[in-house]
C-alpha positions in Angstrom: -62.6 4.7 35.1 -61.7 8.0 37.6 -59.6 8.3 40.5 -60.3 5.1 43.1 -58.0 6.3 45.5 -60.5 8.0 48.1 -62.7 4.6 48.1 -62.0 1.4 50.3 -60.8 -2.0 49.1 -64.4 -3.3 48.6 -65.6 -0.3 46.7 -62.7 -0.4 44.5 -63.1 -4.2 43.5 -66.6 -3.3 42.4 -65.9 -0.7 40.8 -63.5 -2.1 38.8 -65.9 -5.2 38.2 -68.0 -2.9 36.8 -65.7 -1.2 34.6 -64.6 -4.2 32.9 -68.0 -5.4 32.3 -69.2 -2.5 30.5 -65.9 -2.4 28.3 -66.5 -5.6 27.6 -70.3 -5.0 26.2 -69.0 -1.3 24.9 -66.1 -3.4 22.6 -66.4 -7.0 22.3 -63.2 -8.8 21.3 -63.2 -9.7 17.2 -63.0 -13.1 16.7 -60.0 -14.5 15.4 -59.1 -15.2 11.4 -57.1 -18.1 12.4 -56.9 -21.2 14.9 -55.4 -20.2 18.1 -51.8 -21.1 18.5 -51.2 -22.0 14.4 -49.2 -18.9 14.2 -46.7 -19.8 16.8 -43.4 -20.8 16.1 -42.8 -24.6 15.8 -39.7 -26.1 17.6 -37.9 -29.4 16.0 -37.2 -31.7 19.1 -33.3 -31.8 18.2 -31.3 -31.1 21.3 -32.6 -34.6 23.4 -29.3 -36.7 22.3 -29.2 -40.0 24.2 -33.3 -39.8 25.0 -34.1 -39.4 21.4 -31.9 -42.9 20.0 -33.2 -44.7 22.7 
């Protein structure tokens, strides 16, 4: 995207949106090879204290 300092706010928004749309068609995101969230660290629920035993 070029220098947008001379553009008004509305024109800047239009230019940014156009650039995003263009990028989306030129370089689409690759599909994942794994399920979303499957690689997050799993947390054991140890620190519950009294609530865990009730």
